[in-house]
Backbone as JSON Lines, residues from 0, in Angstrom:
{"i":0,"aa":"M","n":[-9.08,-11.48,-16.7],"ca":[-8.31,-10.46,-16.04],"c":[-6.86,-10.91,-15.78]}
{"i":1,"aa":"N","n":[-6.69,-12.2,-15.49],"ca":[-5.34,-12.68,-15.27],"c":[-4.47,-12.58,-16.52]}
{"i":2,"aa":"G","n":[-5.07,-12.83,-17.66],"ca":[-4.31,-12.72,-18.91],"c":[-3.84,-11.31,-19.16]}
{"i":3,"aa":"I","n":[-4.7,-10.36,-18.93],"ca":[-4.33,-8.95,-19.1],"c":[-3.24,-8.58,-18.09]}
{"i":4,"aa":"F","n":[-3.4,-9.03,-16.85],"ca":[-2.37,-8.76,-15.83],"c":[-1.02,-9.32,-16.25]}
{"i":5,"aa":"L","n":[-0.99,-10.55,-16.78],"ca":[0.29,-11.14,-17.17],"c":[0.88,-10.42,-18.39]}
{"i":6,"aa":"I","n":[0.03,-9.97,-19.3],"ca":[0.54,-9.21,-20.47],"c":[1.18,-7.91,-20.0]}
{"i":7,"aa":"V","n":[0.51,-7.18,-19.13],"ca":[1.07,-5.93,-18.6],"c":[2.35,-6.2,-17.83]}
{"i":8,"aa":"L","n":[2.34,-7.24,-17.01],"ca":[3.55,-7.59,-16.26],"c":[4.7,-7.93,-17.2]}
{"i":9,"aa":"G","n":[4.41,-8.62,-18.29],"ca":[5.42,-8.93,-19.28],"c":[5.97,-7.71,-19.98]}
{"i":10,"aa":"L","n":[5.1,-6.74,-20.21],"ca":[5.53,-5.5,-20.87],"c":[6.45,-4.67,-20.0]}
{"i":11,"aa":"I","n":[6.26,-4.7,-18.69],"ca":[7.08,-3.9,-17.8],"c":[8.18,-4.7,-17.1]}
{"i":12,"aa":"W","n":[8.28,-5.98,-17.42],"ca":[9.2,-6.86,-16.71],"c":[10.65,-6.36,-16.75]}
{"i":13,"aa":"N","n":[11.1,-5.85,-17.87],"ca":[12.51,-5.42,-17.97],"c":[12.76,-4.1,-17.21]}
{"i":14,"aa":"K","n":[11.72,-3.46,-16.73],"ca":[11.88,-2.23,-15.95],"c":[11.85,-2.49,-14.45]}
{"i":15,"aa":"I","n":[11.64,-3.74,-14.05],"ca":[11.6,-4.09,-12.64],"c":[13.03,-4.33,-12.15]}
{"i":16,"aa":"D","n":[13.49,-3.5,-11.2],"ca":[14.86,-3.58,-10.71],"c":[14.88,-4.38,-9.41]}
{"i":17,"aa":"L","n":[14.97,-5.69,-9.56],"ca":[15.07,-6.6,-8.41],"c":[16.2,-7.56,-8.69]}
{"i":18,"aa":"S","n":[16.69,-8.23,-7.63],"ca":[17.72,-9.23,-7.82],"c":[17.12,-10.41,-8.61]}
{"i":19,"aa":"V","n":[17.98,-11.25,-9.13],"ca":[17.54,-12.4,-9.9],"c":[16.66,-13.31,-9.06]}
{"i":20,"aa":"R","n":[17.03,-13.47,-7.8],"ca":[16.24,-14.32,-6.9],"c":[14.82,-13.78,-6.74]}
{"i":21,"aa":"W","n":[14.68,-12.48,-6.5],"ca":[13.35,-11.89,-6.29],"c":[12.57,-11.85,-7.6]}
{"i":22,"aa":"L","n":[13.23,-11.7,-8.74],"ca":[12.54,-11.79,-10.03],"c":[11.94,-13.16,-10.26]}
{"i":23,"aa":"K","n":[12.7,-14.21,-9.91],"ca":[12.21,-15.58,-10.02],"c":[11.04,-15.82,-9.1]}
{"i":24,"aa":"I","n":[11.13,-15.32,-7.86],"ca":[10.02,-15.46,-6.93],"c":[8.78,-14.75,-7.45]}
{"i":25,"aa":"N","n":[8.99,-13.56,-7.98],"ca":[7.89,-12.76,-8.55],"c":[7.26,-13.51,-9.71]}
{"i":26,"aa":"F","n":[8.08,-14.02,-10.59],"ca":[7.59,-14.76,-11.76],"c":[6.75,-15.97,-11.36]}
{"i":27,"aa":"W","n":[7.3,-16.8,-10.5],"ca":[6.58,-18.03,-10.12],"c":[5.34,-17.77,-9.31]}
{"i":28,"aa":"L","n":[5.35,-16.73,-8.5],"ca":[4.12,-16.37,-7.77],"c":[3.03,-15.89,-8.74]}
{"i":29,"aa":"A","n":[3.43,-15.13,-9.78],"ca":[2.47,-14.69,-10.77],"c":[1.89,-15.88,-11.53]}
{"i":30,"aa":"V","n":[2.73,-16.81,-11.91],"ca":[2.27,-18.01,-12.6],"c":[1.36,-18.82,-11.69]}
{"i":31,"aa":"Y","n":[1.77,-19.02,-10.42],"ca":[0.95,-19.79,-9.49],"c":[-0.41,-19.11,-9.29]}
{"i":32,"aa":"G","n":[-0.38,-17.79,-9.03],"ca":[-1.63,-17.09,-8.79],"c":[-2.6,-17.18,-9.97]}
{"i":33,"aa":"T","n":[-2.07,-17.09,-11.16],"ca":[-2.92,-17.17,-12.35],"c":[-3.55,-18.56,-12.5]}
{"i":34,"aa":"F","n":[-2.72,-19.6,-12.38],"ca":[-3.27,-20.93,-12.56],"c":[-4.1,-21.38,-11.37]}
{"i":35,"aa":"A","n":[-3.78,-20.92,-10.15],"ca":[-4.6,-21.26,-8.96],"c":[-6.0,-20.62,-9.13]}
{"i":36,"aa":"N","n":[-6.04,-19.43,-9.67],"ca":[-7.33,-18.78,-9.91],"c":[-8.15,-19.57,-10.93]}
{"i":37,"aa":"W","n":[-7.54,-19.89,-12.04],"ca":[-8.25,-20.63,-13.07],"c":[-8.72,-21.99,-12.57]}
{"i":38,"aa":"F","n":[-7.81,-22.74,-11.95],"ca":[-8.16,-24.08,-11.52],"c":[-9.11,-24.1,-10.35]}
{"i":39,"aa":"G","n":[-8.96,-23.16,-9.43],"ca":[-9.89,-23.09,-8.3],"c":[-11.3,-22.77,-8.73]}
{"i":40,"aa":"I","n":[-11.46,-21.86,-9.66],"ca":[-12.79,-21.51,-10.17],"c":[-13.35,-22.64,-11.0]}
{"i":41,"aa":"L","n":[-12.5,-23.35,-11.74],"ca":[-12.93,-24.5,-12.49],"c":[-13.47,-25.59,-11.56]}
{"i":42,"aa":"V","n":[-12.76,-25.88,-10.5],"ca":[-13.21,-26.88,-9.54],"c":[-14.51,-26.41,-8.87]}
{"i":43,"aa":"A","n":[-14.61,-25.13,-8.58],"ca":[-15.85,-24.6,-7.96],"c":[-17.02,-24.78,-8.91]}
{"i":44,"aa":"A","n":[-16.8,-24.56,-10.19],"ca":[-17.87,-24.72,-11.16],"c":[-18.29,-26.18,-11.35]}
{"i":45,"aa":"I","n":[-17.32,-27.08,-11.37],"ca":[-17.61,-28.5,-11.57],"c":[-18.34,-29.1,-10.39]}
{"i":46,"aa":"F","n":[-17.91,-28.77,-9.17],"ca":[-18.45,-29.37,-7.99],"c":[-19.44,-28.49,-7.21]}
{"i":47,"aa":"N","n":[-19.9,-27.4,-7.82],"ca":[-20.82,-26.46,-7.19],"c":[-20.31,-25.99,-5.82]}
{"i":48,"aa":"A","n":[-19.04,-25.77,-5.72],"ca":[-18.42,-25.35,-4.46],"c":[-18.38,-23.81,-4.46]}
{"i":49,"aa":"G","n":[-19.38,-23.2,-3.9],"ca":[-19.46,-21.77,-3.98],"c":[-19.59,-21.02,-2.66]}
{"i":50,"aa":"K","n":[-19.13,-21.62,-1.6],"ca":[-19.25,-20.98,-0.3],"c":[-18.55,-19.64,-0.24]}
{"i":51,"aa":"M","n":[-17.36,-19.52,-0.87],"ca":[-16.63,-18.26,-0.9],"c":[-17.04,-17.38,-2.09]}
{"i":52,"aa":"L","n":[-17.82,-17.9,-2.98],"ca":[-18.24,-17.16,-4.17],"c":[-19.72,-16.81,-4.03]}
{"i":53,"aa":"N","n":[-20.06,-16.08,-3.02],"ca":[-21.45,-15.84,-2.64],"c":[-22.35,-15.37,-3.79]}
{"i":54,"aa":"I","n":[-21.99,-14.31,-4.45],"ca":[-22.84,-13.72,-5.49],"c":[-22.94,-14.64,-6.71]}
{"i":55,"aa":"V","n":[-21.82,-15.2,-7.12],"ca":[-21.79,-16.02,-8.3],"c":[-22.49,-17.38,-8.07]}
{"i":56,"aa":"A","n":[-22.26,-17.95,-6.92],"ca":[-22.78,-19.31,-6.66],"c":[-24.22,-19.33,-6.21]}
{"i":57,"aa":"Q","n":[-24.77,-18.19,-5.84],"ca":[-26.15,-18.07,-5.4],"c":[-26.48,-19.04,-4.26]}
{"i":58,"aa":"G","n":[-25.56,-19.15,-3.32],"ca":[-25.83,-19.95,-2.13],"c":[-25.55,-21.44,-2.24]}
{"i":59,"aa":"K","n":[-25.11,-21.92,-3.39],"ca":[-24.81,-23.35,-3.55],"c":[-23.53,-23.71,-2.82]}
{"i":60,"aa":"E","n":[-23.51,-24.9,-2.24],"ca":[-22.32,-25.4,-1.6],"c":[-22.04,-26.81,-2.06]}
{"i":61,"aa":"G","n":[-20.75,-27.1,-2.27],"ca":[-20.34,-28.42,-2.69],"c":[-19.9,-29.26,-1.49]}
{"i":62,"aa":"S","n":[-19.22,-30.33,-1.81],"ca":[-18.73,-31.22,-0.76],"c":[-17.67,-30.47,0.06]}
{"i":63,"aa":"P","n":[-17.45,-30.91,1.29],"ca":[-16.45,-30.25,2.15],"c":[-15.05,-30.26,1.52]}
{"i":64,"aa":"L","n":[-14.69,-31.33,0.81],"ca":[-13.37,-31.39,0.18],"c":[-13.25,-30.35,-0.94]}
{"i":65,"aa":"A","n":[-14.28,-30.27,-1.77],"ca":[-14.26,-29.31,-2.85],"c":[-14.25,-27.87,-2.3]}
{"i":66,"aa":"E","n":[-15.04,-27.62,-1.27],"ca":[-15.05,-26.29,-0.65],"c":[-13.68,-25.94,-0.07]}
{"i":67,"aa":"A","n":[-13.06,-26.92,0.6],"ca":[-11.72,-26.7,1.18],"c":[-10.69,-26.37,0.09]}
{"i":68,"aa":"F","n":[-10.75,-27.1,-1.01],"ca":[-9.81,-26.85,-2.1],"c":[-10.0,-25.47,-2.68]}
{"i":69,"aa":"V","n":[-11.26,-25.1,-2.93],"ca":[-11.54,-23.78,-3.5],"c":[-11.14,-22.67,-2.52]}
{"i":70,"aa":"N","n":[-11.42,-22.85,-1.24],"ca":[-11.01,-21.87,-0.24],"c":[-9.5,-21.69,-0.22]}
{"i":71,"aa":"F","n":[-8.76,-22.82,-0.19],"ca":[-7.3,-22.73,-0.21],"c":[-6.8,-22.06,-1.48]}
{"i":72,"aa":"S","n":[-7.39,-22.41,-2.61],"ca":[-6.97,-21.85,-3.87],"c":[-7.18,-20.33,-3.89]}
{"i":73,"aa":"L","n":[-8.35,-19.91,-3.48],"ca":[-8.66,-18.45,-3.54],"c":[-7.82,-17.64,-2.55]}
{"i":74,"aa":"I","n":[-7.62,-18.19,-1.36],"ca":[-6.85,-17.45,-0.35],"c":[-5.37,-17.41,-0.75]}
{"i":75,"aa":"S","n":[-4.83,-18.55,-1.19],"ca":[-3.4,-18.58,-1.55],"c":[-3.1,-17.75,-2.8]}
{"i":76,"aa":"L","n":[-4.01,-17.76,-3.76],"ca":[-3.76,-16.92,-4.95],"c":[-3.86,-15.45,-4.59]}
{"i":77,"aa":"S","n":[-4.72,-15.1,-3.68],"ca":[-4.81,-13.69,-3.26],"c":[-3.52,-13.23,-2.62]}
{"i":78,"aa":"A","n":[-2.97,-14.07,-1.75],"ca":[-1.69,-13.72,-1.09],"c":[-0.57,-13.64,-2.13]}
{"i":79,"aa":"A","n":[-0.54,-14.6,-3.07],"ca":[0.5,-14.62,-4.1],"c":[0.42,-13.34,-4.97]}
{"i":80,"aa":"M","n":[-0.77,-12.96,-5.38],"ca":[-0.91,-11.8,-6.24],"c":[-0.62,-10.47,-5.54]}
{"i":81,"aa":"I","n":[-0.92,-10.42,-4.25],"ca":[-0.54,-9.23,-3.47],"c":[0.95,-9.1,-3.39]}
{"i":82,"aa":"I","n":[1.63,-10.22,-3.15],"ca":[3.1,-10.2,-3.1],"c":[3.68,-9.82,-4.45]}
{"i":83,"aa":"V","n":[3.09,-10.33,-5.54],"ca":[3.57,-9.99,-6.89],"c":[3.41,-8.49,-7.11]}
{"i":84,"aa":"C","n":[2.28,-7.92,-6.73],"ca":[2.05,-6.48,-6.95],"c":[3.04,-5.67,-6.12]}
{"i":85,"aa":"V","n":[3.28,-6.06,-4.88],"ca":[4.19,-5.32,-4.0],"c":[5.61,-5.41,-4.57]}
{"i":86,"aa":"L","n":[6.07,-6.61,-4.93],"ca":[7.4,-6.76,-5.49],"c":[7.57,-5.97,-6.78]}
{"i":87,"aa":"T","n":[6.56,-5.98,-7.63],"ca":[6.61,-5.25,-8.87],"c":[6.7,-3.75,-8.62]}
{"i":88,"aa":"L","n":[5.91,-3.25,-7.71],"ca":[5.97,-1.82,-7.41],"c":[7.3,-1.41,-6.77]}
{"i":89,"aa":"V","n":[7.83,-2.27,-5.89],"ca":[9.14,-1.97,-5.32],"c":[10.21,-1.96,-6.4]}
{"i":90,"aa":"G","n":[10.18,-2.92,-7.3],"ca":[11.14,-2.97,-8.4],"c":[11.03,-1.78,-9.31]}
{"i":91,"aa":"L","n":[9.81,-1.35,-9.6],"ca":[9.62,-0.19,-10.45],"c":[10.12,1.09,-9.75]}
{"i":92,"aa":"K","n":[9.86,1.18,-8.46],"ca":[10.33,2.36,-7.7],"c":[11.88,2.4,-7.68]}
{"i":93,"aa":"R","n":[12.51,1.24,-7.46],"ca":[13.96,1.2,-7.48],"c":[14.49,1.58,-8.85]}
{"i":94,"aa":"N","n":[13.8,1.2,-9.93],"ca":[14.2,1.55,-11.27],"c":[14.12,3.06,-11.47]}
{"i":95,"aa":"L","n":[13.13,3.71,-10.92],"ca":[12.99,5.16,-11.06],"c":[14.11,5.9,-10.32]}
{"i":96,"aa":"K","n":[14.51,5.35,-9.17],"ca":[15.57,6.0,-8.42],"c":[16.93,5.9,-9.1]}
{"i":97,"aa":"T","n":[17.17,4.82,-9.83],"ca":[18.46,4.64,-10.5],"c":[18.53,5.44,-11.8]}
{"i":98,"aa":"N","n":[17.42,5.83,-12.35],"ca":[17.43,6.6,-13.62],"c":[17.42,8.04,-13.4]}
């Protein structure tokens, strides 16, 4: 899903009307969110850290360190992707107003 999201974001990137600073923030948050998702789930799979992944992990729990890393990864990527979506929608709305 992250790959599709990044492809769509790339296709509409030139239509996002934000300052250079906010475009950079948007870009790096999207990259961070994508890789944090991939790496967090990879760590969860390797160390059976599934406290936050209830359905997928079927109740398995890993070490406290692995669980803490996965929790941080999932929470921070969620915040990053919400900010990316909001910034993208604001930029697209501003683009509609100028056209």
